[in-house]
C-alpha positions as CSV (number, residue, x, y, z in Angstrom):
1,M,-6.9,82.9,160.4
2,R,-9.5,84.0,158.3
3,I,-7.4,84.4,155.6
4,I,-5.0,81.2,155.7
5,T,-8.9,79.5,155.6
6,L,-10.2,81.4,152.5
7,Y,-6.8,81.2,150.9
8,S,-7.2,77.4,151.8
9,L,-10.3,77.4,150.2
10,L,-9.7,79.1,147.0
11,L,-6.8,76.2,146.5
12,V,-9.1,73.3,147.0
13,C,-11.4,75.6,144.7
14,S,-8.9,76.7,141.4
15,A,-7.3,72.9,141.4
16,M,-11.0,71.3,141.1
17,W,-11.8,73.1,138.0
18,S,-8.0,72.7,136.3
19,Q,-8.3,68.7,137.4
20,E,-12.0,69.0,135.3
21,S,-10.8,71.3,132.8
22,A,-8.0,69.0,131.3
23,M,-10.1,65.3,131.6
24,L,-12.6,67.1,129.2
25,E,-10.0,68.6,127.4
26,H,-8.0,65.3,127.0
27,T,-11.0,63.7,126.1
28,Q,-11.7,66.0,123.2
29,E,-7.9,65.6,121.4
30,Q,-7.9,61.9,122.8
31,P,-10.9,59.8,120.9
32,S,-11.7,56.1,121.3
33,V,-10.3,53.7,119.1
34,G,-13.2,52.8,116.8
35,V,-14.9,56.3,117.3
36,P,-14.7,58.7,114.8
37,A,-12.9,62.0,115.9
38,K,-14.9,64.8,116.3
39,S,-14.0,68.8,114.9
40,Y,-12.2,70.4,117.3
41,F,-13.8,73.5,119.2
42,C,-12.7,77.0,119.2
43,V,-10.6,77.4,122.9
44,P,-10.0,81.0,123.4
45,G,-6.3,82.4,123.6
46,V,-2.9,81.8,121.7
47,D,0.4,79.8,122.4
48,H,2.5,82.0,125.6
49,K,0.1,83.8,126.7
50,S,0.6,85.4,130.0
51,R,-0.9,83.4,131.9
52,S,-4.4,83.0,133.5
53,R,-5.0,83.7,137.3
54,G,-8.2,81.7,138.7
55,V,-7.6,83.2,142.2
56,E,-5.3,85.7,142.9
57,I,-4.5,88.1,146.1
58,S,-2.1,91.0,145.2
59,Y,-0.9,94.3,147.0
60,D,-0.6,97.7,145.0
61,W,1.5,101.1,146.1
62,S,2.3,103.7,145.2
63,D,4.3,107.3,145.9
64,G,2.3,110.1,146.1
65,G,2.5,114.4,145.8
66,D,0.8,117.3,145.3
67,I,-2.8,117.6,144.4
68,G,-4.4,119.6,142.2
69,G,-7.7,120.6,141.3
70,I,-10.0,123.3,139.5
71,T,-13.1,124.3,142.0
72,T,-15.3,127.7,142.1
73,E,-12.5,129.5,143.4
74,G,-10.4,128.2,140.2
75,K,-6.9,126.8,140.1
76,G,-5.1,125.8,143.0
77,T,-2.8,122.8,145.3
78,L,-6.2,121.2,147.5
79,G,-3.5,119.5,149.2
80,T,-0.9,116.5,149.5
81,L,-1.3,113.1,149.1
82,R,1.7,111.1,150.8
83,S,0.5,107.4,149.9
84,F,-1.7,105.3,148.1
85,E,-2.8,101.4,148.8
86,K,-4.8,99.0,147.3
87,L,-5.9,95.2,148.2
88,N,-6.7,92.5,145.6
89,Y,-8.6,89.6,146.1
90,K,-10.2,87.5,143.0
91,L,-11.3,84.2,142.7
92,Y,-12.9,82.6,139.4
93,I,-15.2,79.4,140.5
94,P,-16.2,77.0,137.3
95,V,-19.6,76.1,136.9
96,L,-20.0,75.0,133.3
97,M,-16.5,72.9,131.5
98,K,-17.3,71.6,128.8
99,P,-14.6,71.3,125.4
100,D,-17.2,74.1,123.3
101,W,-18.1,76.4,126.6
102,K,-17.5,77.4,129.8
103,I,-19.7,79.6,132.5
104,L,-17.5,80.7,135.3
105,L,-18.2,82.6,138.4
106,G,-16.0,85.4,139.7
107,Y,-15.8,87.3,142.8
108,A,-13.9,89.7,144.0
109,Y,-12.8,92.0,146.9
110,Q,-10.9,95.3,145.9
111,P,-10.3,98.1,149.7
112,E,-8.3,100.7,148.5
113,R,-6.8,104.0,150.6
114,F,-5.4,107.4,150.1
115,N,-3.5,108.8,152.6
116,F,-3.3,112.6,152.6
117,S,-1.9,116.0,154.6
118,N,-2.5,119.3,154.1
119,V,-5.9,119.3,153.1
120,G,-7.1,122.5,152.3
121,P,-10.9,124.2,153.7
122,E,-12.3,123.4,149.7
123,I,-12.3,119.4,150.4
124,Q,-11.6,118.8,153.9
125,P,-15.1,117.6,154.4
126,L,-14.9,115.1,151.6
127,V,-11.4,113.5,152.2
128,A,-11.8,113.6,155.9
129,N,-14.6,110.9,155.2
130,F,-12.1,108.6,154.1
131,Q,-8.7,109.6,155.6
132,N,-6.6,106.9,156.6
133,K,-9.3,104.3,156.5
134,Y,-10.1,101.3,152.9
135,L,-13.1,102.7,150.4
136,R,-15.0,98.8,149.2
137,S,-15.8,97.4,146.6
138,N,-16.9,94.1,146.4
139,A,-17.7,92.7,142.8
140,Y,-19.9,89.4,141.5
141,S,-19.2,88.2,137.9
142,I,-20.3,85.7,135.5
143,T,-18.1,85.0,132.6
144,S,-19.2,82.7,129.3
145,S,-17.5,81.2,126.6
146,K,-18.8,79.2,123.1
147,S,-17.3,77.4,120.6
148,L,-18.8,78.3,117.4
149,N,-16.8,75.9,115.0
150,E,-12.9,75.8,114.6
151,R,-12.5,79.5,114.5
152,N,-14.5,81.4,116.0
153,Y,-16.2,82.2,119.4
154,I,-18.0,84.2,121.2
155,G,-17.4,85.4,125.2
156,V,-19.7,87.2,127.1
157,R,-19.5,88.9,131.0
158,A,-21.9,90.7,133.2
159,K,-20.7,92.0,136.5
160,I,-22.2,94.2,139.4
161,A,-20.7,95.9,142.2
162,F,-20.8,97.5,145.4
163,N,-17.9,100.5,145.9
164,G,-18.4,103.1,148.5
165,D,-17.3,104.0,151.9
166,Y,-19.3,101.4,154.2
167,D,-17.5,100.4,157.4
168,K,-18.1,96.7,156.6
169,W,-17.5,94.4,154.4
170,M,-20.3,94.1,151.7
171,S,-23.1,96.1,151.8
172,F,-25.9,95.9,148.9
173,D,-26.8,99.5,149.1
174,K,-28.3,100.8,145.3
175,R,-26.9,103.7,146.2
176,Y,-23.2,101.7,145.8
177,M,-24.3,99.5,142.8
178,T,-22.2,99.6,139.3
179,I,-22.6,97.2,136.6
180,N,-21.0,96.1,133.6
181,A,-21.4,94.0,130.5
182,M,-19.2,92.7,127.8
183,G,-19.9,90.9,124.6
184,L,-17.3,89.7,122.7
185,F,-16.7,88.0,119.0
186,G,-13.4,86.4,118.5
187,I,-11.9,84.7,115.4
188,K,-8.7,82.2,115.7
189,K,-6.8,81.9,112.7
190,S,-4.4,80.4,114.4
191,E,-2.5,79.7,117.6
192,D,-0.3,81.7,117.1
193,F,-2.7,84.7,116.3
194,E,-6.6,85.9,117.3
195,W,-8.6,88.9,117.4
196,G,-12.1,90.3,117.9
197,F,-14.6,92.9,118.5
198,G,-17.7,93.5,120.6
199,V,-19.6,96.5,122.7
200,Y,-18.6,97.3,126.4
201,Y,-22.1,99.4,128.1
202,S,-21.2,100.6,132.2
203,K,-23.6,102.3,134.7
204,N,-22.8,103.8,137.8
205,M,-24.1,106.6,139.9
206,R,-22.7,108.9,137.6
207,R,-23.6,108.0,133.9
208,S,-24.3,104.9,131.5
209,I,-21.8,104.6,128.9
210,I,-21.5,101.8,126.0
211,L,-18.4,101.7,124.2
212,P,-17.1,99.7,121.6
213,F,-14.0,97.9,121.5
214,A,-11.0,95.5,119.5
215,M,-8.3,92.7,121.6
216,M,-5.7,91.3,119.2
217,H,-3.1,88.3,120.4
218,K,0.3,87.5,118.0
219,N,2.5,85.5,118.6
220,F,5.5,86.6,116.4
221,N,7.6,83.7,117.2
222,D,8.5,81.5,120.2
223,K,9.7,84.4,122.5
224,W,7.7,87.7,121.6
225,G,3.9,88.8,121.1
226,I,1.4,91.6,121.7
227,E,-1.5,91.4,123.7
228,V,-3.6,94.2,122.8
229,A,-7.0,95.7,124.2
230,P,-7.5,99.0,124.1
231,P,-8.1,100.8,126.1
232,A,-7.9,98.1,129.0
233,Y,-4.0,96.9,128.0
234,L,-1.1,96.8,125.6
235,Y,1.5,93.8,126.2
236,L,4.6,93.7,124.4
237,R,5.3,90.2,125.6
238,H,8.6,88.0,126.3
239,N,8.5,84.7,127.0
240,I,11.7,83.7,129.0
241,N,10.9,80.5,129.2
242,E,8.4,78.3,129.9
243,K,8.3,79.9,133.7
244,S,9.2,83.2,133.5
245,I,7.2,86.2,131.2
246,L,8.1,89.2,130.7
247,L,4.9,92.5,130.4
248,F,6.0,95.8,128.2
249,G,3.4,98.2,128.1
250,G,0.5,100.5,129.4
251,E,-3.5,100.0,131.5
252,F,-6.0,102.2,132.5
253,S,-7.4,101.3,135.3
254,S,-10.8,103.6,136.6
255,R,-13.2,103.1,140.0
256,I,-16.3,105.0,141.3
257,Y,-16.7,105.2,145.0
258,A,-20.1,106.7,146.9
259,F,-20.0,108.4,150.2
260,D,-22.0,110.2,152.8
261,T,-20.7,113.4,154.4
262,Q,-23.4,113.1,156.9
263,K,-21.6,110.7,158.6
264,L,-19.4,113.9,159.1
265,D,-22.3,116.3,160.0
266,A,-21.1,118.5,157.5
267,Q,-23.5,121.0,157.1
268,S,-22.2,122.8,154.4
269,I,-21.7,120.8,151.4
270,P,-23.9,117.9,150.3
271,A,-25.1,115.0,152.3
272,E,-23.9,112.4,148.9
273,Y,-21.0,112.6,146.7
274,T,-18.7,110.4,144.4
275,L,-15.9,110.2,143.8
276,N,-14.4,109.5,139.8
277,H,-10.5,108.7,139.9
278,G,-8.7,107.1,136.7
279,E,-5.1,105.8,135.9
280,I,-2.9,105.1,132.8
281,N,-0.1,103.0,133.9
282,A,3.2,102.8,132.5
283,M,4.4,99.4,133.4
284,I,6.7,96.4,132.9
285,T,6.2,92.5,134.6
286,L,7.9,90.0,135.8
287,E,5.8,87.0,136.3
288,Q,7.4,84.0,137.3
289,Q,6.5,80.5,138.7
290,L,7.3,79.0,141.8
291,I,6.3,75.5,142.1
292,P,3.3,74.0,139.6
293,W,-0.2,75.9,139.7
294,V,1.5,78.5,142.4
295,W,3.0,81.6,140.0
296,F,4.1,85.4,141.1
297,S,4.1,88.6,139.7
298,V,5.7,91.4,140.2
299,K,5.1,94.7,138.3
300,G,6.4,98.4,138.2
301,G,6.5,101.4,136.4
302,Y,5.0,104.9,137.0
303,Q,1.2,106.0,137.2
304,F,-0.6,109.1,135.5
305,G,-3.2,110.3,137.3
306,I,-6.1,111.5,134.7
307,R,-9.5,113.3,135.2
308,S,-10.9,112.6,138.9
309,Q,-13.2,114.5,140.7
310,F,-16.2,114.8,143.1
311,E,-18.9,115.2,141.9
312,T,-22.5,115.8,143.7
313,K,-26.3,115.5,142.1
314,A,-27.4,117.6,144.3
315,I,-25.5,121.1,144.4
316,P,-24.1,120.8,139.9
317,D,-21.3,124.1,141.2
318,A,-20.3,122.2,144.2
319,N,-18.6,120.0,141.1
320,F,-14.8,119.8,141.1
321,R,-12.1,118.2,139.5
322,I,-8.5,116.8,141.1
323,N,-5.6,116.4,140.1
324,M,-3.9,113.6,141.7
325,P,0.3,112.5,141.3
326,D,1.5,111.0,138.8
327,A,4.3,108.5,140.8
328,P,5.8,105.7,141.0
329,F,3.9,102.2,141.5
330,L,4.8,99.1,142.3
331,Q,2.7,95.7,142.6
332,M,3.3,92.2,144.2
333,A,0.3,89.3,143.0
334,I,0.5,85.5,143.7
335,F,-1.7,83.4,141.8
336,L,-3.0,79.9,140.6
337,S,-2.7,78.9,136.9
338,P,-2.9,75.7,135.1
339,P,0.0,74.2,133.7
340,D,-0.4,74.6,129.8
341,H,-0.7,71.0,129.3
342,L,-3.8,70.6,131.7
343,K,-6.0,74.0,129.7
C-alpha cells in the first residue's frame, strides 16, 4: 500500500513538472503579437536522445559464480555468489523552471543484496554481516542547468548519500556519508550535436578524488546517434521510431558501503569495514513507450566485475581484494518521461 501511494505521488509531481516546463517553453517560442522576439536560450540535449527520467522504479538481477581474492594467505577462491539483486527508486522534483534556468531536487533509494554460499573463513565474518540482507543507499541531490547564450550552458550537480548496513530505511550517521559534485560547461552547435567538459569531485569513506571528464551527444541522421560520457557510459543509439529506442554499448557503476562488524560480536576483526565494488556492463537496452508519459525499459548483457575490496583503517594488513564473478545481468524499469513537444 505504501508503494502504491508513493508511486501515485511521484506521478503527480512529474506531471506538474512537465506541465510547467511546457508552459514556459511555449511562452519562449511563441511571443505575443507586436512584442519583439527574445533570443533563444541554449537548451541542453539533442533531438532523438534517449529518454530523460523524472520518476523511475527499476529492478536489477545478475547471476553469480566463484569469488576470487587476494588475502594475506595469497590468491584463492573465497566462496560463491549465487546472485545479486538491486532495487532503485528515483524522483526529481522541479523547484525552478525558467526557460534559461532550471533547478531540480532529487532523491534516490537503492537497496542491494548479495546472496552468498560456501563462503571461506577469510571473509565469513564480513559476509555474514550482510548475507541475504539489503545494503541501503539514500541519496539527496540538487541539479541545475543555466543557459549562458544561444550556444552555451553550464550544469552543476551536488549529491550527498548515506550507504551502509543500517537496518532502518534511512540513517544520517556520518560514517555512511559520501559526497560528490560535478560542474559542466556545454557547447551546443546544433540540435544534432553538443559536447562539453567538466570536473567531478567525490569524497567517501576511503578517499577524495577530483577527475576531469568530457561528454558528447551527436546524431548522424534521424535514426542513428551516439551518446558518450566516459567512463560513465558509451552508447550507440538507434531510434526505431518515436516510441522505440535501442541503445548498444557499455556502462560503469560503483558503490561503497560502510558496515559494523561489532553487530556480530566478531572479536578477531576490526569493528568498521567498507566494501567497495565496481562493474562494467556490456549491454543492449530497449526503451519503449507504453502510453504518453509512461515508458518501459529492459536492459540485458554481461557484467564484468572490476577491482573490489574489503578495507579497514584500523589494521592496514587486514585489507584484501575480492574479485566478483563475471556474469549475465538483466534490468527492468518503468519510468515517466514527458513527450518531446512538452520539453
